[in-house]
C-alpha positions in Angstrom: 0.0 0.0 0.0 1.6 3.2 -1.1 1.5 6.2 1.1 0.9 9.5 -0.6 1.8 13.1 0.0 -1.1 15.2 -1.2 -0.7 18.9 -1.8 -4.0 20.5 -3.0 -3.9 23.8 -4.8 -7.3 25.4 -5.2 -7.2 27.7 -8.2 -9.7 30.6 -8.2 -10.6 32.6 -11.3 -11.8 36.1 -11.2 -13.1 38.7 -13.6 -13.6 38.8 -17.4 -11.4 39.1 -20.5 -10.6 42.0 -22.8 -9.4 41.2 -26.2 -6.3 43.3 -27.0 -2.7 43.0 -28.0 -0.1 42.5 -25.3 1.8 45.6 -24.2 5.6 45.6 -24.3 7.1 43.4 -21.6 9.9 45.2 -19.7 13.2 43.3 -19.6 14.7 44.9 -16.5 12.7 42.9 -13.9 14.4 39.6 -14.3 17.8 38.0 -14.9 18.0 38.4 -18.6 21.2 36.2 -19.0 19.6 33.4 -17.1 16.4 33.5 -19.1 18.2 33.6 -22.4 20.1 30.5 -21.3 16.9 28.7 -20.5 15.5 29.7 -23.9 18.7 28.4 -25.7 18.7 25.1 -23.8 15.0 24.4 -24.4 15.3 25.2 -28.1 18.3 22.9 -28.3 16.3 20.1 -26.6 13.5 20.4 -29.1 16.1 19.9 -31.9 14.3 21.9 -34.5 13.8 25.4 -35.8 11.2 27.0 -33.6 8.3 29.3 -34.4 7.2 31.8 -31.7 3.9 31.2 -29.9 2.4 34.7 -29.5 1.4 35.6 -25.9 -2.1 36.7 -27.1 -2.6 33.1 -28.5 -2.7 32.0 -24.8 -4.0 35.1 -23.0 -6.1 38.1 -23.9 -5.8 40.1 -20.7 -3.5 41.0 -17.8 -0.4 41.5 -20.0 0.8 44.2 -17.6 1.2 41.6 -14.9 3.7 39.6 -16.8 7.4 40.7 -16.8 8.7 38.0 -19.2 7.2 35.6 -21.6 8.6 33.3 -24.3 7.0 30.4 -26.2 8.0 28.4 -29.2 7.0 25.2 -31.1 9.0 23.0 -33.4 8.2 23.6 -37.1 8.4 19.9 -38.0 6.4 18.7 -34.9 4.1 21.3 -33.6 3.3 19.2 -30.5 6.9 19.8 -29.3 6.7 23.2 -27.6 7.5 25.2 -24.5 6.3 28.3 -22.8 8.1 30.3 -20.1 6.4 33.0 -18.0 7.5 35.2 -15.1 5.2 37.7 -13.4 5.8 41.3 -12.4 7.5 41.5 -9.0 7.8 37.7 -9.0 4.2 37.4 -7.7 2.1 34.8 -9.4 -1.6 35.3 -9.5 -3.8 32.3 -10.1 -6.1 34.2 -12.5 -3.1 35.2 -14.6 -1.5 31.7 -14.7 -4.8 29.9 -15.3 -4.7 30.6 -19.0 -1.2 29.0 -19.4 -2.4 25.9 -17.5 -5.5 25.7 -19.6 -3.5 26.1 -22.8 -1.7 22.9 -22.0 -4.2 20.7 -20.2 -6.8 21.2 -23.0 -4.2 20.1 -25.7 -2.3 17.3 -24.1 -2.9 14.2 -22.0 0.5 14.7 -20.4 2.9 17.6 -20.2 5.6 18.8 -17.8 5.7 22.0 -15.7 8.7 23.3 -13.7 8.3 25.9 -10.9 11.1 27.6 -9.0 11.7 31.0 -7.3 14.9 31.2 -9.3 13.4 30.8 -12.8 10.2 31.5 -14.8 7.5 28.8 -14.7 8.3 26.5 -17.6 5.7 24.4 -19.5 6.9 21.8 -21.8 5.4 19.1 -24.1 7.4 16.5 -26.0 6.7 13.0 -27.3 8.2 11.3 -24.2 7.6 14.0 -21.6 10.6 12.9 -19.7 12.8 16.1 -19.8 15.2 16.4 -16.8 14.7 19.9 -15.5 17.6 19.4 -13.0 20.0 19.3 -16.0 18.5 22.5 -17.4 18.9 24.3 -14.1 22.5 23.1 -13.6 23.3 24.4 -17.1 21.8 27.9 -16.5 21.6 28.7 -12.9 24.8 30.0 -11.3 25.2 28.2 -8.0 25.7 30.2 -4.9 29.2 31.2 -4.0 30.1 28.7 -1.3 33.3 30.5 -0.2 31.5 32.1 2.8 29.2 29.1 3.5 29.7 26.6 6.3 29.5 22.9 6.4 28.0 20.7 9.1 30.3 20.4 12.1 33.0 17.8 11.6 32.0 16.1 14.9 28.4 15.8 13.7 29.5 14.3 10.3 31.8 11.8 12.0 29.1 10.6 14.3 26.6 10.3 11.4 29.1 8.3 9.4 28.6 5.5 11.9 25.0 5.0 10.6 24.0 1.4 9.8 20.3 1.9 9.6 18.0 4.8 8.8 14.3 4.8 9.9 12.3 7.2 7.7 9.2 8.7 9.3 6.5 11.3 8.4 4.5 12.7 11.3 5.8 9.9 13.6 4.5 7.3 11.1 7.2 4.9 10.0 7.5 4.7 6.2 10.5 2.5 5.7 13.9 1.3 6.9 17.1 1.6 4.9 19.9 -0.8 5.6 21.6 -1.2 2.2 25.1 0.2 2.6 25.2 1.7 -0.9 22.0 3.6 -0.2 23.3 4.7 3.2 26.5 6.0 1.6 24.4 8.0 -0.9 22.5 9.7 1.9 25.6 10.3 4.0 27.2 11.9 0.9 24.2 14.2 0.6 24.6 15.1 4.3 28.3 15.7 4.0 27.8 18.0 1.0 25.2 20.2 2.7 26.1 23.9 3.2 24.6 26.8 5.1 25.0 30.3 3.7 24.0 33.4 5.6 21.2 33.5 8.2 18.1 34.0 6.0 15.8 30.9 6.0 12.3 30.0 5.0 10.4 29.0 8.1 8.3 26.4 6.3 9.2 23.5 8.5 10.5 20.0 7.7 8.3 17.1 6.6 10.3 14.0 7.3 12.6 12.6 10.0 15.5 10.3 9.3 16.5 8.4 12.5 20.2 7.6 12.1 20.9 4.3 14.0 24.3 2.7 14.6 25.3 -1.0 14.6 24.2 -1.4 18.2 20.8 -0.2 17.3 21.4 3.1 19.2 20.1 6.3 17.9 22.9 8.6 16.8 20.9 11.6 15.7 17.6 12.5 13.9 17.8 14.3 10.7 15.0 16.7 9.8 14.4 16.7 6.1 12.3 19.2 4.1 9.8 18.2 1.4 12.0 19.6 -1.4 14.5 16.9 -0.8 17.4 19.3 -0.6 17.2 20.9 2.9 18.1 19.1 6.2 19.4 19.6 9.7 20.4 17.2 12.5 18.2 17.8 15.6 21.4 17.9 17.7 22.4 21.2 16.2 19.0 22.6 15.1 17.7 26.0 16.2 15.1 28.4 14.9 14.3 28.0 11.2 17.9 27.1 10.1 18.9 24.3 7.8 21.6 23.2 5.5 21.2 22.7 1.7 22.5 19.7 -0.2 25.1 21.0 -2.7 25.5 17.8 -4.8 22.9 16.3 -7.1 21.3 14.0 -4.6 17.5 14.5 -4.1 16.3 12.8 -0.9 12.8 12.7 -2.3 13.9 10.1 -4.9 15.4 8.0 -2.1 12.2 8.3 -0.1 10.0 7.2 -3.0 12.2 4.3 -4.0 12.8 3.0 -0.5 9.4 3.6 1.0 6.9 3.8 -1.9 5.9 7.3 -0.6 4.8 9.3 -3.6 5.2 13.0 -4.0 2.4 14.5 -6.0 0.0 17.4 -6.1 -3.6 17.9 -7.1 -4.5 21.1 -9.0 -8.2 22.2 -9.1 -8.9 24.8 -11.8 -12.7 25.0 -11.5 -14.4 28.3 -11.6 -17.7 27.0 -10.2 -17.6 24.7 -7.2 -21.2 23.6 -7.6 -20.8 21.6 -10.7 -22.4 18.1 -11.1 -20.5 15.0 -10.3 -19.0 13.0 -13.2 -18.0 9.4 -13.2 -14.4 9.1 -14.2 -13.2 5.7 -13.1 -14.5 2.3 -11.9 -12.5 -0.5 -10.3 -13.9 -3.7 -8.9 -17.3 -2.7 -7.4 -16.3 0.9 -6.7 -17.1 4.0 -8.7 -15.2 7.3 -8.5 -16.5 10.7 -9.3 -15.2 14.2 -9.6 -17.3 17.4 -9.0 -16.5 18.9 -12.4 -18.2 19.1 -15.8 -14.8 19.2 -17.5 -12.4 16.4 -16.3 -9.4 18.3 -17.5 -10.0 20.9 -14.8 -8.7 18.6 -12.1 -5.1 17.5 -12.7 -2.4 15.7 -10.9 1.3 16.5 -10.9 4.0 14.0 -10.1 6.6 16.1 -8.4 9.8 14.2 -9.3 9.0 13.8 -13.0 7.2 17.2 -13.3 4.6 15.4 -15.3 1.0 16.8 -15.2 -2.1 15.0 -16.5 -5.8 14.9 -15.7 -6.7 12.9 -12.6 -9.0 10.9 -14.9 -6.1 10.0 -17.2 -3.8 9.1 -14.3 -6.3 6.7 -12.9 -7.2 5.1 -16.2 -3.5 4.5 -17.0 -2.6 3.2 -13.5 -0.2 6.1 -12.5 -1.9 6.0 -9.1 -4.5 4.1 -7.2 -8.0 5.6 -7.1 -8.6 4.4 -3.5 -5.5 6.2 -2.3 -6.5 9.6 -3.8 -10.1 9.2 -2.6 -8.9 8.5 0.9 -6.5 11.5 0.9 -8.9 14.0 -0.6 -12.5 12.7 -0.7 -13.9 16.1 -1.8 -12.0 15.9 -5.1 -12.3 12.2 -5.8 -15.6 10.8 -4.5 -15.9 7.1 -3.9 -19.2 5.4 -4.1 
């Protein structure tokens, strides 16, 4: 039985539309060099001459709220395309972004979307939909200067290196146990690489605990791990909102999913009207599953590690996830009868 992390984003839409041409987007509100790199890398990945996708093909209002936009499709295969968008002041409004989401979910069964405070939101559709956004970010995002950063205390690292077993928990619920030495080494490598720069931290709180146990089954320390898979801190040195960030390419979320079957995903609800009639979208054994939406595309699921988005209906029909699990986690979205 797989355990699921469920992040539910309720998308609200306001106001009407005015049909007009987009105004000029200013270029001084974002890192122009970074964004040009992203454009170049995405165009290279599509391996074809690209035609621009005009902004007013996707939106017909709120152009003044967008600082940067770029979209293009391959001439030889118009289903290979990308769109990047970054808002004024870095503040995303759901009613502004709704049009970009709708542009993709009404065209494709599956597409990918990448979100980060360092980059524009990137939408991408290709034949395989398996683009590795980590490689893209590594190519274009200049990593923080680590000269003034600090590592975990040597004493703490030496103690953690005695770990022979890791018990992974979420909200005190045990998810799995790791004893494989290769996997232990991978986690210890991530811990050793972690750095702390400055004293500014997001106070969003960790989601997992890794209990680090030695060969005598004695607890060495407990590692607090954030849901992004890159932030951590041993409880023995924790304080306030502080944490260390993994500086190598290891993502602890991948280890959690592989070793515990804990799936990272999110539900996106794009409905305007929350009083829509229920629609049957899936049946399994003697159970029927409904969503409260006239348009099944308006309720989508995103698998966080692959950045793949698809309608919840499509995900259930193609066995990406079990209906009973989603229904138990969010019964108002997927109604079991």
